[in-house]
N, C-alpha and C positions, 0 to 999 in steps of 0.2 A: 357441146357438139364434138369437141376433140375427144372427150372421154367416151363418147358413143362410138366413134370411129375406131378408137383404140380397142374397146370391147369387142366390136365386130370383127376386127382383124384377129384378135386372140381366139375368138370362137371359130373363125374360118381355119386359122392355123392349127388349132386343136383337132378340128374335124379332119382336116388333111393328114395330120400325123396319125390319127387313129385309122384312117383309110389306108395309108401306106403300110402301117403296121399289120393290119389285118390281111393285106394282100400278101405281105412277106410271110406271115405266119400260116396262111391257108394251106400251102403244100404240107406242112408239118401236121396240121389238124386233119387233113385228108388221109395222110399216112397213118395216123393214129386210129381214125375211124375204120379204114380199110383193114387194119389188123384185126378188128372184132368181127369181120364179115366171113361168111363162107366163101369158097373160091368161086361159086356160082354168083353170088351176090357182088363179088369184087369186079366182075367183068360185065355185069348187067348194064345195058344201055336202054334208056337214060340211067345214069348212075343213081343209086339210092344214097340219100345223105344221112338221115337218122332213122327212117322207117325201114329196118331190115332185121333179120334174125341175129341178134347179138350173140357172140360165142367166144369162149376162151380157148377153143380147141387149137388154134393156130400157136398160141403161146406154149401150150402143152407139147405139141409136136416139135416145135423148135427146140424146146428145152431137152426133149428126149433124143433128138436127132444130133444135136451139137452140145459140146461142152462150153456153154456160155461163160462160165466163171473163168475158164483158162483164157478165152479171148479177152475178157474184160480185164484180168490180171496183166496179160501182155500189153494192152492199151495203157493201163496205169503205169507200168514200168517204162514203156517207151516214151509216153508223153512226158511223164515226170522226170525221167532221167535226161532226156534231151534238153528240157527246159532248164534243169539244174546245171547241167554242163555248160549250156549256153550262157547262163548268168555268171558263172564262175569266170568264164573267159571274157564276157562282155563288160563286166563292171571295171576292171582295170583298163580295157581299151577305151571305154567311154570316158573315164576319168582323165586319161591321157589326152584325148581329143578336146575335152571341155576345158581342162585347166592348164595344159601344157600344149597348146596348138602349135602347129608348124605352118609353113606356107602351103603345104600340100594337104592339110587336114580336110578341107572342103572337097578337094578332088578325091580323096580316099573314101570319104563318106559317100560321095556320088557313085564311084566305082563299085562300092559295096552294095549300094541299092540297085545298080544297074544289073547285077548278077541275078536279081529276082525276076528280070525280064527275059532271061535265057530259057528257051522251051526245055522242060525237063527231059523230054525224049531225046534230045540232042546229046545229052551226056549219059544216058541210061546204059548203052553198050559198054563204054570203058569202065564205068563203075561196076557194072555186072561182073566184067572179067576181073576186076581188082578184088571183088568180094570172093570170087571162086578161089583165087590164088591165096588170099589171106584167110580163107576158112570163115568168112562172116556171113555168107549166104544163108538165109533162113535163121538168123540169130537175132536176139533182141539187142545185143550190143551194136551190132551192124546198123540196125535201124535207128538206135539212139544217136549214132555218129552222124548218120546221114540227115536226120531230121534237125539235129542241132546245127549243122552246116547250112541247111536250107533256111532255117529261121534266124540264124545269127545276125544277118543285116538288119532285121526289124529289131532285134533285141538291142543291138548297139545303137541304132538310131533313136529308139524310145528312151534309152537310158541317157543318151548324150543330150537330148532335149531337156530332160528332167535335171540333169547335173548342171547345165547352163543357167538355170533358174536359181542355183545356190551361190550366194555371194562368196567369191573367191577369198575375201578377207578372213572368213572364218577359218578356212584351211591354212591360210598364212599364220594366223594366231596360234593354231595347233602346232605348226612347225616351230614357231618361236618358243613354245613351251616344251619343245623337246620331242614332239611326237615323230616317230619314224613313218616311212611311207606306209607300211603295212597298218600301223595304228591309225593313221590319217584315213585310210579308206575303210577300215573296219569299224572304228570307234567314232569317227566324226562324219564322214560322208555318207556311209550307209544308213545310220539311223535317221539323218535328215531326209534321205530319199527313199524312205520305206514305202510311202504311198505310190511313188513312181515305180519302184522295184515290183511292188505287189501287183500293180496294173500290168506291168510287162510280163510277169510270170503267169497271170491269168490268161492274157491274150495268147501267149505262145503255147500254153497247155491246150488251149482250144484249137489252135492251128495244127499242132502235132496230133491231137486226137482225131481231127477230121482228115488228115492226110490220107489219100487213097492210092495215088499213082505209085509212090515208092514202096509202100507197104504191100501192094498186090504184086509188084514186079520183083521184089527182093526177099519175099517170104513164101513159104509153102504150107507146112503143117505145123511146125514147132513154135515159131514166133509170130504167127498170124494174129494181128489185133482185131478189133471189132469190125474194121473195114473189110477184112478178109472174111469175117463172120457173115456179113451182109452178102458179099460176092458169092458165097457158097450156095445161095438160093437162086442163083441163075444157072440153069442147066440146059443141055442140048434139046431136051423135050419141050422147053418154053419157060416162061416165068410163072411162077406161082405167086400171084400178086398178094394174096392175103397173108401167106406165110412170109413172103419177102417184106411186107409192111410190118409184120410182127417183129422180124429180126431187126429191121431198121429201127423201130420203136425202142426195142431193148438196147440198141447200140447208142442212140442218141439221148436216151433218158438221163444217164449220169451227167453228161456234159450240159444238158438243158437246165438240170437242177442246179449245177454249179454256176451256170451263167445267170440264173434267176436270182440266187442269193448274193451274187457279187456284181450285179448289174451297175450299181452306182460307181464301184471302182473301175469297171471296165469302160464305162462311158468317159470318165475322167481320164483314163489312159489313152483312148482313142481321140478324144478331142483336145486334150492339153498335151499329151506326150508325143503322139504319132503324127498329128497333123500340123502341129505348130511349126 
């Protein structure tokens, strides 16, 4: 009897999980399907799901109209650069908080996390003026710095929770063997925390890749990533849904592929590192 109840619960939970997953994935599926429609079919009501005239014209027009590879390269540099810079800063910070805590460590961690609750629009104007003065407006290095600062609290928190799982006695043994602080972090701590660091890197690449507010407000033509590429298909004449969907599909495809192949590592990072 108990086994039957357990089996029924597992079936219900599996069905619910698939249902939630399909609901979350449906907008992406609809965007992909719309990208293969004509503009007429894209705005037809009731909407056509599968039975429409499939076409690749939208992808051809998008590719001819915009330099997709330039936007893609900007996204790779901005997302990768901001994540790398954040990791370089966050690893020593998380090590300090995890292994050499002070009375204010918890307060500092909470303060860092509280900065994520600040409305971005509230600090847009001063940052915009600073970028003009420093010559960072519409530059990739400017976006790398901004996105690194935005995601740094998440990077520190995730690494901190991972480092807390590592026994401090191992680092003490390394010190007794004559390891310097640099050697302790690079050759003892980092190899042991590779799964956590990898999860943190993957999550923050995704966050930086999907960031739209700062990329749209601090870039114009030169440093625009794929979020700017998508926004370029919104015009005063209205939205061209099929072409906009094609541009969106081309923008999300690389990160979807990355997420698919690294999903186990991402789930581990979200459930073990970020939420713990």
